[in-house]
C-alpha positions in Angstrom: 23.5 -5.8 -7.8 23.8 -1.8 -6.9 27.3 -0.6 -7.2 28.7 1.5 -4.2 31.4 3.6 -3.5 34.3 1.8 -1.7 34.4 4.1 1.2 32.3 4.3 4.3 29.7 6.7 3.8 30.0 9.8 5.6 28.0 10.5 8.7 25.0 11.6 7.3 24.3 14.1 10.0 26.9 16.0 8.8 24.9 16.0 5.2 23.6 19.5 5.8 26.6 21.3 5.5 27.8 19.6 2.4 26.5 20.9 -1.1 25.8 17.6 -3.5 25.3 17.8 -7.2 22.0 16.7 -8.4 20.9 13.1 -8.4 20.2 11.1 -11.4 18.4 7.9 -11.8 18.4 5.5 -14.7 15.7 3.1 -15.1 15.1 0.4 -17.7 11.8 -1.8 -17.6 13.5 -4.0 -19.6 16.5 -4.8 -17.5 17.1 -6.7 -14.8 13.5 -7.8 -14.7 12.7 -10.2 -11.4 9.4 -11.0 -9.7 9.1 -9.9 -6.2 8.2 -12.0 -3.9 5.0 -10.7 -2.0 6.1 -12.3 1.1 8.7 -9.9 1.7 5.6 -7.7 3.0 5.6 -9.5 6.2 5.7 -9.2 9.7 5.8 -11.6 13.2 2.7 -12.6 15.0 2.6 -10.6 18.1 -1.4 -9.5 18.3 -3.5 -12.5 17.3 -4.5 -14.4 20.8 -4.9 -18.3 20.8 -6.7 -18.6 24.4 -10.0 -17.5 25.8 -10.4 -14.6 28.1 -12.8 -15.2 31.2 -12.8 -11.3 31.9 -15.7 -9.4 29.1 -13.9 -6.2 29.6 -10.3 -7.5 28.7 -12.0 -10.4 25.8 -13.3 -7.0 24.5 -10.2 -4.9 24.5 -8.2 -8.3 23.2 -10.7 -8.5 20.3 -10.6 -4.7 19.2 -6.6 -5.1 18.9 -7.1 -8.1 16.8 -9.4 -6.7 14.7 -7.4 -3.3 14.4 -4.3 -6.1 13.3 -6.4 -7.8 10.6 -7.2 -4.2 9.3 -3.9 -2.8 9.2 -2.3 -6.3 7.6 -4.8 -5.8 5.0 -4.8 -2.2 4.4 -1.3 -1.7 4.0 -0.9 -4.6 1.6 0.9 -7.4 3.5 0.8 -10.8 2.6 3.0 -13.0 5.3 2.8 -13.5 9.0 5.6 -15.6 10.8 3.4 -17.2 13.1 5.3 -19.3 15.5 6.4 -17.3 18.3 10.0 -18.0 18.2 12.0 -19.7 21.1 8.3 -20.9 22.3 8.2 -23.1 18.7 10.7 -25.3 19.8 8.9 -27.7 21.9 5.5 -26.9 21.0 3.1 -30.2 21.5 0.5 -29.7 18.9 -1.3 -32.8 20.2 -1.7 -31.7 23.7 -1.7 -27.6 22.6 1.0 -26.5 25.0 4.8 -25.5 24.9 7.9 -24.7 26.8 8.6 -21.1 27.8 12.1 -21.3 27.6 12.6 -17.6 28.7 10.7 -17.6 31.6 11.7 -20.5 34.0 10.9 -23.3 31.3 7.5 -23.1 32.6 4.4 -25.2 30.5 1.7 -23.0 29.3 -1.3 -24.2 26.9 -0.9 -22.7 23.5 -3.0 -23.7 20.5 -1.6 -23.2 16.9 -4.9 -24.6 15.8 -6.7 -21.2 17.2 -4.4 -18.7 15.7 -4.4 -20.8 12.3 -7.8 -20.4 11.8 -8.0 -16.6 12.4 -5.6 -16.5 9.9 -7.7 -18.4 7.4 -10.6 -16.5 8.8 -9.5 -12.8 9.1 -6.7 -12.3 6.7 -7.4 -13.4 3.2 -4.5 -13.3 0.7 -1.6 -13.3 3.8 -0.3 -16.9 3.9 1.2 -18.0 7.4 4.6 -19.8 8.8 4.5 -21.9 11.7 7.3 -24.6 12.6 8.3 -28.2 12.5 10.4 -29.0 16.2 13.6 -30.5 15.8 15.5 -30.8 19.2 13.5 -34.2 19.9 11.3 -33.2 23.0 7.8 -31.7 23.3 6.0 -29.9 26.5 3.9 -32.6 28.4 2.6 -31.0 31.4 1.7 -28.0 33.1 1.8 -29.6 36.6 5.4 -29.0 37.1 5.7 -25.1 36.6 8.1 -23.0 38.6 5.8 -20.9 40.9 6.8 -17.5 39.6 4.0 -15.5 41.5 4.9 -17.0 44.9 8.4 -16.3 44.6 7.3 -12.8 43.7 5.0 -12.2 46.6 7.5 -13.6 49.1 10.4 -11.5 47.7 9.3 -8.6 46.2 11.0 -9.0 42.8 10.8 -11.9 40.0 13.6 -14.5 39.8 15.6 -14.2 36.8 13.9 -15.3 33.9 16.1 -17.7 32.1 17.0 -20.0 35.1 15.6 -23.6 34.7 13.3 -24.1 37.6 10.3 -25.9 36.0 10.5 -29.4 37.2 11.0 -28.5 40.8 14.0 -26.3 40.8 15.1 -24.2 43.3 16.3 -20.4 43.0 18.8 -18.7 45.3 17.1 -16.3 48.0 17.7 -13.2 45.5 16.4 -15.7 42.5 19.7 -14.8 40.5 21.1 -18.1 40.6 20.0 -22.0 40.8 20.5 -23.8 44.2 18.6 -27.1 42.2 18.1 -27.2 38.5 14.8 -28.7 37.6 14.3 -32.0 36.4 13.2 -31.8 32.6 11.8 -35.0 32.2 9.0 -34.0 34.4 7.3 -31.3 31.7 8.9 -32.8 28.7 8.4 -36.1 26.6 10.3 -37.3 23.6 9.2 -35.9 20.1 10.6 -37.4 17.3 10.5 -36.4 13.6 7.2 -38.1 13.2 5.5 -36.4 15.6 6.9 -33.0 14.7 5.2 -33.3 11.1 2.1 -34.8 12.2 0.6 -31.6 12.4 0.4 -31.9 8.7 -1.8 -34.5 8.7 -3.9 -33.0 11.5 -4.4 -29.6 9.4 -4.6 -31.0 6.3 -7.0 -34.4 6.8 -8.8 -33.5 10.2 -9.3 -29.7 10.4 -9.6 -29.5 6.4 -7.3 -26.4 6.1 -6.3 -24.5 3.2 -2.8 -25.9 3.2 -1.8 -23.4 0.6 -1.8 -20.8 2.9 0.5 -22.7 5.4 3.2 -24.0 2.5 6.4 -22.6 4.3 7.4 -24.4 7.5 10.5 -23.0 9.8 12.8 -25.7 10.8 12.7 -25.1 14.4 14.3 -22.0 15.8 17.6 -20.5 16.3 18.8 -24.2 17.0 22.6 -22.7 16.8 21.8 -21.3 20.6 19.8 -24.3 21.9 22.7 -24.8 24.4 21.5 -21.5 26.0 17.8 -20.9 25.3 16.9 -24.8 25.8 19.9 -25.5 28.5 17.8 -27.6 30.5 17.9 -30.7 28.1 20.4 -33.2 27.6 21.8 -32.3 24.4 25.3 -33.4 23.1 25.1 -30.1 21.0 27.5 -29.5 17.9 27.2 -28.9 14.2 26.6 -32.1 13.3 24.2 -32.8 15.6 22.1 -30.1 14.5 22.4 -30.9 10.7 21.7 -34.6 11.5 18.6 -33.4 13.3 17.5 -30.9 10.6 17.9 -33.8 7.9 15.6 -36.5 9.9 12.7 -33.9 10.0 13.2 -32.4 6.7 13.0 -35.7 5.0 9.8 -36.8 7.3 8.3 -33.7 6.1 9.0 -34.2 2.4 7.3 -37.5 2.4 4.6 -36.1 4.0 3.9 -33.2 1.6 6.1 -32.9 -1.3 5.1 -29.2 -1.8 6.1 -28.0 1.6 8.4 -25.3 1.5 11.0 -25.7 4.1 13.2 -22.6 5.7 15.9 -22.9 7.6 18.8 -23.1 9.4 17.1 -20.1 11.0 20.3 -18.7 12.5 20.0 -16.6 15.6 22.6 -13.4 15.1 25.4 -11.9 13.4 28.0 -14.1 15.5 26.0 -17.3 14.9 26.4 -17.0 11.5 29.5 -18.4 11.8 29.7 -20.2 15.1 27.1 -22.3 16.8 27.0 -21.5 20.3 28.5 -25.2 20.8 29.3 -25.6 24.7 32.0 -27.8 26.4 35.0 -26.6 24.9 33.6 -27.1 21.4 34.4 -24.3 18.5 30.9 -24.7 17.4 32.9 -24.4 13.3 31.9 -27.3 11.2 34.7 -29.7 11.2 35.8 -30.7 7.9 38.7 -32.6 6.6 40.5 -29.7 5.0 39.6 -26.9 7.4 37.2 -25.8 9.7 34.0 -24.1 8.2 31.9 -21.2 9.3 28.2 -22.6 10.5 26.7 -21.1 7.3 28.9 -22.7 4.8 29.0 -26.0 6.9 25.3 -26.2 6.7 24.9 -25.6 3.1 27.8 -28.0 2.3 26.3 -30.7 4.5 22.5 -30.4 3.5 23.6 -30.3 -0.3 25.7 -33.8 0.3 22.9 -35.4 1.8 20.0 -34.0 -0.7 22.5 -35.2 -3.7 22.8 -38.5 -1.9 19.3 -38.9 -1.1 17.5 -37.5 -3.9 15.1 -35.8 -1.5 15.1 -31.5 -1.9 15.8 -30.6 2.0 15.9 -26.6 1.9 13.7 -24.2 0.1 14.5 -20.7 1.6 17.5 -20.1 3.3 16.4 -18.3 6.7 18.5 -16.3 9.1 18.0 -14.1 12.1 19.7 -10.7 12.7 19.5 -8.0 15.3 22.0 -5.2 14.7 22.5 -2.5 17.4 24.4 0.2 15.8 22.7 3.5 17.2 23.9 6.4 15.1 21.6 7.7 12.3 24.2 7.0 9.6 25.0 3.0 10.7 20.7 2.7 10.8 20.3 4.0 7.4 23.1 1.8 5.8 22.1 -1.8 7.7 20.8 -2.6 4.3 24.4 -2.7 3.0 25.3 -5.7 5.1 23.3 -8.2 3.2 24.7 -8.0 -0.6 27.3 -5.0 -0.8 30.9 -6.3 -1.2 32.5 -2.9 -0.5 31.0 -1.8 2.8 32.9 -1.9 6.0 30.3 -2.8 8.7 31.5 -1.7 12.3 29.5 -4.3 13.9 31.2 -7.3 12.4 31.9 -9.8 14.8 30.9 -13.5 14.2 32.0 -12.8 10.2 35.7 -12.8 11.3 35.5 -16.4 11.4 34.3 -17.0 7.7 37.4 -18.7 6.7 37.1 -21.1 9.8 39.7 -19.1 11.7 39.7 -15.4 13.4 40.7 -12.7 10.8 40.4 -9.3 12.5 40.9 -7.6 8.9 37.4 -9.2 8.0 35.3 -5.9 8.1 32.9 -6.9 5.4 30.1 -9.0 5.9 28.0 -9.2 2.4 26.3 -12.3 3.9 23.5 -12.8 1.8 26.0 -13.0 -1.3 28.1 -15.3 0.6 25.0 -17.5 0.9 24.2 -17.2 -2.9 28.0 -18.3 -3.6 27.7 -21.0 -1.3 24.4 -22.3 -2.4 25.8 -22.4 -6.0 28.8 -23.8 -4.9 27.5 -26.6 -3.3 24.1 -27.3 -4.6 25.2 -26.4 -8.2 23.4 -23.8 -10.4 19.9 -23.4 -10.7 19.3 -24.8 -7.2 15.9 -22.8 -6.7 17.1 -22.2 -3.1 15.9 -18.1 -1.9 16.8 -16.2 1.1 14.8 -14.9 3.8 15.1 -13.1 7.3 12.5 -14.0 9.8 13.6 -11.9 12.5 14.8 -8.5 13.2 14.5 -5.1 15.3 15.3 -2.1 13.1 13.0 0.5 14.9 14.4 3.6 15.9 12.1 4.6 18.8 12.8 8.1 19.1 12.1 8.7 15.1 9.8 6.7 13.4 11.3 8.3 10.1 14.4 6.9 10.6 12.5 3.6 11.2 10.7 3.9 7.6 13.8 5.3 5.9 15.5 1.7 7.4 13.0 -0.5 6.3 12.5 1.1 3.2 16.1 0.4 2.2 15.8 -3.1 3.5 12.6 -3.7 1.3 14.3 -2.2 -1.6 17.5 -4.3 -1.2 15.3 -7.6 -1.1 13.5 -6.4 -4.3 16.2 -5.8 -6.0 17.8 -9.4 -4.9 15.1 -11.8 -5.0 14.8 -12.1 -1.3 11.5 -14.5 -0.8 10.5 -13.4 2.9 10.8 -10.7 5.2 9.1 -10.6 8.5 10.3 -7.8 11.5 10.4 -9.3 14.9 9.2 -5.9 16.1 6.9 -3.5 14.4 7.0 0.2 15.0 5.6 3.6 13.9 6.7 4.2 10.5 6.5 0.4 9.2 2.8 0.4 8.2 3.3 3.6 6.4 6.2 2.1 4.3 4.9 -1.4 3.3 1.9 0.5 2.4 3.7 2.6 -0.2 5.6 -0.4 -1.5 3.0 -3.2 -1.5 0.1 -1.0 -2.5 1.7 1.4 -5.0 4.6 -0.9 -6.3 3.9 -3.4 -8.8 5.1 -7.2 -9.4 8.3 -7.0 -11.4 11.3 -5.5 -10.4 13.7 -3.8 -13.0 16.7 -2.3 -13.0 17.8 1.1 -11.4 21.0 3.1 -10.9 21.8 5.9 -9.0 24.7 8.6 -8.9 24.5 8.6 -5.5 23.4 5.3 -4.2 24.4 6.1 -0.7 22.7 9.3 -0.7 19.2 8.4 -2.6 18.5 5.1 -3.7 15.7 4.2 -6.1 13.8 0.8 -6.5 11.3 0.3 -9.4 8.9 -2.0 -10.3 6.6 -2.5 -13.3 3.4 -4.3 -14.2 4.2 -7.3 -16.5 2.6 -5.1 -19.4 5.1 -2.4 -18.7 2.1 -0.1 -18.9 2.6 1.2 -15.6 5.9 1.7 -13.6 6.7 3.0 -10.0 10.0 4.3 -8.7 10.7 4.5 -4.9 13.1 7.1 -4.0 14.8 6.8 -0.4 16.6 10.0 0.9 18.9 9.4 3.3 20.1 13.0 3.8 18.7 14.4 7.0 18.4 18.2 6.2 18.8 18.3 2.6 16.3 18.1 0.2 17.4 16.6 -3.3 16.9 17.7 -7.0 16.4 14.1 -9.0 16.2 13.8 -12.6 14.8 10.3 -13.6 15.8 8.9 -17.0 13.3 6.0 -18.4 14.2 3.6 -20.9 11.5 0.6 -21.8 8.0 2.3 -21.4 6.4 2.9 -24.7 5.2 6.4 -25.1 5.5 7.2 -21.4 2.4 9.4 -20.7 3.2 13.2 -19.6 0.7 13.2 -16.5 2.5 11.3 -13.6 2.2 11.9 -9.9 4.4 11.5 -6.7 3.3 10.1 -3.3 6.0 11.0 -0.2 6.1 10.2 3.5 8.3 12.5 5.4 8.4 14.2 8.8 6.7 11.2 10.2 5.7 11.4 14.1 3.7 8.6 15.9 1.9 6.0 14.3 0.0 7.7 11.3 -1.2 4.8 9.2 -5.1 4.1 9.5 -6.1 2.5 6.0 -5.5 3.0 2.3 -7.4 5.9 2.3 -6.2 7.5 5.4 -2.6 7.8 6.1 0.8 10.2 6.0 0.7 9.8 1.9 1.3 13.3 0.4 0.3 13.5 -3.1 2.0 15.8 -5.5 3.0 16.1 -9.3 6.6 15.8 -11.4 7.6 17.1 -14.4 8.1 14.5 -17.4 9.4 15.8 -20.6 9.6 12.8 -23.0 11.4 10.1 -20.8 12.9 12.4 -18.1 11.1 13.0 -15.2 12.1 15.6 -12.6 11.5 16.2 -9.3 12.7 17.9 -5.7 12.5 15.0 -2.8 12.3 16.3 0.5 15.3 15.6 3.3 14.7 12.1 5.3 12.0 10.9 3.0 10.5 8.1 0.8 8.8 9.1 -2.4 6.8 6.9 -5.3 6.7 8.2 -8.3 4.1 6.5 -10.4 4.4 6.7 -14.3 2.3 5.3 -16.8 2.4 4.6 -20.4 0.2 3.6 -23.7 -2.3 0.7 -22.8 -3.5 1.9 -19.6 -7.5 2.1 -19.7 -9.0 2.1 -16.0 -12.8 2.8 -16.8 -14.3 2.2 -13.2 -12.5 3.8 -10.1 -14.7 4.4 -7.1 -13.1 6.1 -4.1 -15.2 3.8 -1.8 -14.9 0.5 -3.6 -13.7 -2.7 -1.8 -11.7 -3.7 -4.9 -11.5 -2.0 -8.3 -12.7 -2.9 -11.8 -10.8 -2.0 -14.8 -10.6 -3.1 -18.4 -7.9 -3.9 -20.8 -8.1 -5.3 -24.5 -11.6 -5.6 -23.8 -10.8 -8.1 -20.8 -12.3 -7.1 -17.3 -9.8 -7.7 -14.0 -10.2 -7.1 -10.3 -7.4 -5.3 -8.7 -7.7 -7.0 -5.4 -4.5 -5.9 -4.1 -6.0 -5.3 -0.6 -7.4 -8.9 -0.1 -10.8 -7.6 1.1 -12.9 -8.9 -1.5 -14.0 -12.5 -0.8 -16.0 -13.7 -3.6 -17.2 -12.2 -7.0 -20.6 -13.0 -8.9 -21.4 -12.0 -12.7 -25.1 -11.8 -13.8 -26.6 -11.2 -17.0 -29.2 -8.8 -18.1 -31.8 -11.3 -17.2 -30.5 -11.6 -13.3 -29.2 -15.1 -14.1 -25.6 -15.9 -12.5 -23.3 -16.5 -15.0 -20.1 -16.8 -13.5 -18.9 -17.0 -9.5 -15.3 -17.1 -7.9 -14.5 -17.5 -4.3 -11.5 -17.6 -1.9 -10.1 -14.9 -4.0 -6.1 -14.5 -3.8 -4.7 -10.7 -3.5 -3.5 -9.1 -6.6 -4.9 -8.7 -10.3 -7.3 -11.3 -11.2 -9.1 -11.9 -14.5 -12.7 -12.2 -14.2 -12.8 -14.6 -17.3 -15.3 -12.4 -19.3 -13.8 -13.0 -22.6 -15.6 -16.2 -22.4 -19.1 -14.4 -22.3 -21.3 -13.1 -25.0 -21.3 -9.3 -25.4 -24.0 -7.1 -23.6 -24.4 -5.6 -19.9 -23.6 -7.3 -16.7 -23.4 -6.7 -12.9 -20.3 -7.5 -10.9 -21.0 -8.2 -7.2 -18.1 -8.1 -5.3 -18.7 -9.3 -1.5 -15.9 -8.1 1.1 -16.5 -8.9 5.0 -18.3 -5.8 5.6 -21.0 -6.5 2.9 -21.7 -6.6 -1.2 -21.7 -4.1 -3.8 -22.5 -4.1 -7.6 -21.1 -2.6 -10.6 -22.3 -2.7 -13.9 -20.0 -3.3 -16.9 -20.5 -3.5 -20.9 -18.6 -6.2 -22.9 -18.4 -5.2 -26.3 
């Protein structure tokens, strides 16, 4: 974990008036080595449609948007897609292909995960998707009892309040702001026990023959701590014990159905709900223990651990939560990443966490929520529990300044790299985010290693290396608004570091600038390398990747227009398929006979297995969505 000053960082808007010493960065390729999860490079689904548009013009427009989405996902190096659409997942009926929309009168609309999942399989190679199990006990059953929102609009000139429970025969007031009569939930819902919710596994795996390795992660519903509000039309006697019992029931059935499924929960809604569920009818929403009341997160972990030890069934794989910070100032935005692990950071938005001890403590101003979760996981599950962390909804966009968005996003990505977070899928997506994830994913490497900064509040360093430690990328995030920074990087652990090094910088972003791996806002530069020391100046409000290489790097084939890149190391040939665009590989000998084939390729670096072939000349054919291209290689 990075070390920070105990004082709250000064308002960064004032940095331009302050003189800073040069920033010293220390990096050790052999220290703090952690595998970086590719699934922190993810987002929520918000473009891929699941219906048929009858209007040809609209259908063409939607298709164009989808194709752009696929292209940017692949070109930017993204690997994960949360595809369950949040609140609409809670009452999804995979048999009838419909769901209740709780934010729109509880009306039921057709919704088909079979379609979106198939589009993911066909158009996003190397991108895995996460859908959701329903825990609430009900699912949509009919579209016949929807509230006629359009007629109401025509009559009154405005919509009724969207969260009113009007499906099932509900009646609104004349102004549409309140209920005269609530709808009857039983008209548009049906019972949906655990067996029904996990039945989608059989449907996809056995009936549709899907590659289920692409859908291994399953969200345990969505924000169940606020069901009393979002799904208040249902007869729920909701308290923390009810939520835990629903979770355990579905988790056991899912594990019995598929032992390798990855269960993510409790998918808690926001900072207030981190410690208290939205329990109604005078209930506190805190977990009730024999010794004390419990913060909801701790209580959930405690109860799930107890049941797992008793039953022997693994019930949780990724601790998943949501967070929607609301602070507006630049200084607060670019410090949001410190809320997760920094035990010294006083967060101005601390609210629910004041209940972390089970009772209100107004002196509690430090969140470090993921650090607390890790401590609770070890306390209740024991060491080596194998449960990781994830955040699957947030909004970190500064609509007025894409560069602030990029800096905030980069700080979260770097923090999650450093601390082994497994899943990160922002709910909203804005200008500057594709550029940022592209820099991290396409120019970073597989393993995180330790970096320390002499002024981490101002300039952070996030470093990754290849397993062979022959390439290193140091990503520098400069949060000063108006001051460039002189940075020196002292590198340890690379053998015979090469004197030639380059930098790639994002600065001054305005609007959406990312088009592809080739066309984007990155500015290339050179850096000074002297022995094991690297020196450069980084612009104000910038993200800069310093690319270093060491002894052993040999790349013989590099073509600018290649869909994938071939390279040789120790007389073994590899394919760099970071973009995920290469769908298959065929290798032919000098007589034109096929000697090897590889299909359904994953992203990343793939060995072609040429060490098993006899020496000689070969042709490697790489096939992508847009066609095939041949490369000639020589095996010695």
